ZAVORO-128426 format. One record per residue: residue number from 1; residue in three letters; x negated, y negated, z of N, C-alpha, C in turn. Coordinates in steps of 0.05 Angstrom, whole numbers. Each point is the difference from the previous one (the first is absolute). Layout:
N
[NUM 'Ala' [X Y Z] [X Y Z] [X Y Z]]
...
END
This chain:
108
[1 'Met' [-1275 -1750 3489] [-17 -5 -22] [10 -26 -13]]
[2 'Arg' [-19 -17 -7] [8 -26 -11] [0 4 -31]]
[3 'Lys' [17 -15 -13] [3 2 -28] [-22 -17 -16]]
[4 'Ile' [-9 -22 13] [-20 -15 -9] [-24 -1 20]]
[5 'Cys' [-23 5 -9] [-23 3 17] [-23 -17 -10]]
[6 'Lys' [-19 -5 18] [-23 -16 -5] [-16 12 -24]]
[7 'Gly' [-7 -16 -20] [-15 9 -23] [19 5 -24]]
[8 'Asp' [26 1 3] [19 4 -23] [1 -26 -17]]
[9 'Thr' [3 3 -25] [6 -21 -19] [30 -6 0]]
[10 'Val' [7 -24 5] [29 -8 3] [6 -23 -19]]
[11 'Val' [26 -2 -5] [11 -23 -17] [18 -14 17]]
[12 'Val' [-1 -27 0] [19 -16 15] [27 -2 -15]]
[13 'Ile' [21 6 12] [25 0 -12] [20 -22 7]]
[14 'Ala' [-9 -17 19] [17 -22 9] [-18 -22 10]]
[15 'Gly' [10 -26 -3] [-17 -21 9] [-13 -17 -21]]
[16 'Arg' [-16 -19 8] [-12 -17 -19] [-22 14 -17]]
[17 'Asp' [-12 21 9] [-20 15 -15] [11 25 -11]]
[18 'Lys' [25 0 -5] [13 23 -15] [-14 8 -27]]
[19 'Gly' [-5 26 0] [-14 11 -24] [-30 3 2]]
[20 'Lys' [-12 -12 20] [-30 3 6] [-5 26 11]]
[21 'Gln' [-26 11 -6] [-7 25 11] [-26 -5 17]]
[22 'Gly' [-3 18 19] [-23 -3 17] [-3 26 18]]
[23 'Glu' [-21 1 14] [-5 24 17] [7 -7 29]]
[24 'Val' [13 19 14] [6 -5 29] [-26 1 16]]
[25 'Leu' [-7 -23 12] [-23 -3 16] [5 10 30]]
[26 'Gln' [22 -6 9] [5 5 28] [31 1 7]]
[27 'Met' [7 19 18] [27 -1 9] [2 -16 26]]
[28 'Val' [19 -20 2] [3 -17 22] [26 2 13]]
[29 'Gln' [0 -3 27] [25 0 17] [13 28 -1]]
[30 'Asp' [-16 21 5] [10 28 2] [15 8 -28]]
[31 'Gly' [-12 -7 -22] [9 8 -26] [22 -14 -10]]
[32 'Lys' [8 -23 10] [22 -15 -10] [-7 -20 -22]]
[33 'Arg' [-26 -8 0] [-10 -18 -18] [-27 10 -12]]
[34 'Val' [-8 -8 -24] [-23 10 -14] [-16 -24 -8]]
[35 'Leu' [-27 2 0] [-18 -21 -10] [-9 12 -28]]
[36 'Val' [6 -15 -22] [-6 10 -27] [-21 -20 -10]]
[37 'Ser' [-21 10 -14] [-21 -16 -9] [9 -17 -23]]
[38 'Gly' [-6 -25 0] [7 -18 -22] [27 -8 -1]]
[39 'Val' [18 6 19] [28 -7 -2] [6 -15 26]]
[40 'Asn' [19 -20 -2] [10 -16 23] [-23 -14 12]]
[41 'Thr' [-16 -14 -16] [-22 -17 11] [11 -27 7]]
[42 'Val' [-9 -11 21] [10 -27 10] [-26 -16 6]]
[43 'Lys' [3 -27 0] [-22 -17 8] [4 -8 29]]
[44 'Lys' [-21 5 16] [1 -6 29] [-19 -21 7]]
[45 'His' [7 -21 12] [-16 -21 10] [-13 9 27]]
[46 'Thr' [-27 1 1] [-13 8 24] [-18 -23 12]]
[47 'Lys' [-2 -1 25] [-16 -20 13] [-28 11 4]]
[48 'Pro' [-21 -15 1] [-25 10 4] [-5 10 29]]
[49 'Asn' [-14 22 4] [-5 9 26] [-31 5 3]]
[50 'Pro' [-15 -20 11] [-29 1 1] [-9 24 17]]
[51 'Gly' [17 9 19] [-7 23 18] [-3 26 -15]]
[52 'Lys' [15 3 -22] [0 24 -17] [-13 -6 -26]]
[53 'Asn' [-12 -23 -4] [-14 -8 -24] [20 1 -24]]
[54 'Glu' [24 -8 4] [20 -1 -21] [5 -29 -9]]
[55 'Val' [-1 -4 -26] [6 -26 -11] [29 -3 -6]]
[56 'Gly' [10 -25 2] [28 -4 -6] [5 -2 -28]]
[57 'Gly' [26 -2 -8] [8 -4 -27] [24 17 -7]]
[58 'Ile' [6 3 -26] [22 13 -11] [-9 29 -8]]
[59 'Val' [12 22 11] [-8 27 -6] [24 17 -12]]
[60 'Ala' [-7 14 -20] [20 17 -11] [2 25 17]]
[61 'Lys' [22 8 7] [5 22 18] [22 19 -10]]
[62 'Thr' [-4 27 1] [21 17 -10] [19 6 24]]
[63 'Met' [27 -2 -3] [17 3 22] [16 26 -6]]
[64 'Pro' [11 13 21] [13 26 -4] [29 -4 -13]]
[65 'Leu' [9 20 -14] [27 2 -13] [16 20 15]]
[66 'Asp' [24 -3 1] [18 21 11] [-1 26 -18]]
[67 'Ile' [0 22 12] [-4 25 -14] [24 6 -18]]
[68 'Ser' [22 -13 4] [23 3 -19] [-3 -14 -25]]
[69 'Asn' [-19 -18 -2] [-3 -16 -23] [-23 10 -19]]
[70 'Val' [-10 25 6] [-20 12 -16] [10 28 -8]]
[71 'Ala' [-9 10 -23] [4 28 -8] [-26 11 -11]]
[72 'Ile' [-4 25 3] [-24 14 -10] [-1 1 -29]]
[73 'Tyr' [-23 -4 -11] [-5 0 -29] [-4 29 -11]]
[74 'Asn' [16 8 -19] [-3 26 -13] [-17 -2 -26]]
[75 'Pro' [-24 10 0] [-17 -3 -24] [11 13 -24]]
[76 'Glu' [16 21 3] [12 16 -25] [21 -17 -13]]
[77 'Thr' [18 -12 14] [20 -16 -12] [-8 -29 -3]]
[78 'Lys' [-22 -8 14] [-10 -28 1] [21 -20 9]]
[79 'Lys' [15 9 21] [20 -16 12] [1 4 30]]
[80 'Ala' [14 -17 15] [4 5 28] [19 23 2]]
[81 'Asp' [-4 15 24] [16 26 4] [7 2 27]]
[82 'Arg' [20 14 7] [8 8 27] [-15 24 8]]
[83 'Val' [-3 4 25] [-14 22 11] [19 18 18]]
[84 'Gly' [-3 26 -3] [14 19 17] [-20 17 13]]
[85 'Ile' [11 13 22] [-16 21 13] [10 27 -3]]
[86 'Lys' [-20 19 -7] [10 26 -5] [-16 19 21]]
[87 'Leu' [13 21 8] [-10 19 20] [-4 25 -15]]
[88 'Glu' [-26 9 0] [-6 27 -14] [-22 13 16]]
[89 'Asp' [5 26 7] [-19 16 15] [-8 -14 27]]
[90 'Gly' [19 -12 13] [-3 -13 25] [-16 -26 -1]]
[91 'Lys' [-6 -10 -24] [-16 -25 -5] [19 -20 -13]]
[92 'Lys' [-3 -27 9] [16 -20 -12] [-19 -14 -19]]
[93 'Phe' [11 -9 -22] [-15 -15 -19] [19 -19 -15]]
[94 'Arg' [-11 -23 -11] [16 -19 -14] [3 7 -30]]
[95 'Ile' [22 -5 -10] [5 3 -30] [13 -25 -13]]
[96 'Tyr' [-5 -5 -25] [15 -20 -15] [26 9 -5]]
[97 'Lys' [21 -17 4] [27 7 -4] [8 1 -30]]
[98 'Ser' [-17 -13 -18] [8 1 -28] [-7 27 -13]]
[99 'Asn' [-23 10 7] [-9 24 -15] [-7 23 20]]
[100 'Gly' [1 -3 26] [-3 22 18] [-28 8 5]]
[101 'Lys' [-20 -13 -12] [-27 6 5] [-11 -10 27]]
[102 'Ala' [-20 12 10] [-11 -6 26] [-18 -27 -2]]
[103 'Val' [2 -15 21] [-15 -25 3] [-26 5 14]]
[104 'Glu' [-22 -8 -11] [-25 5 14] [-6 -23 19]]
[105 'Phe' [-12 5 22] [-6 -21 17] [-19 -20 -11]]
[106 'Gly' [5 -26 5] [-17 -18 -16] [6 0 -29]]
[107 'Ala' [26 4 -8] [8 2 -27] [-7 -25 -17]]
[108 'Lys' [-13 3 -23] [-9 -23 -15] [15 1 -25]]
END
C-alpha cells in the first residue's frame, strides 16, 4: 500500500517550490515520482510538427517530483503530515501520524 496516492493533496517539503500545495495527478516510475498540479513547472522549447498539427514555441510543462519531497496535507492541523499504515480486521488503511485519524483516498 502506498502512503501517497493519486488524488491526494500534498505539500512540497523540499526544493524550489517548498511550501506549495497541489493535488497528485499521476504516479510516475513505479511510484518513485509524483506529478503535482501547479508545482515544478518548467518552460520547454518545442519545435513545430506539421504532421501532428503542433505549433512550435515555449510551453509551460509540469514535471514530476521525487516522492520523498512531498508530504500529505492534513486538513485538521492545516500542515504537512507523515502517513502510517494500520492493519485492522484484515484491512490496511492509511492514518495521519500526528493524530491517528484515517486518511481518505483523494484526501483534500
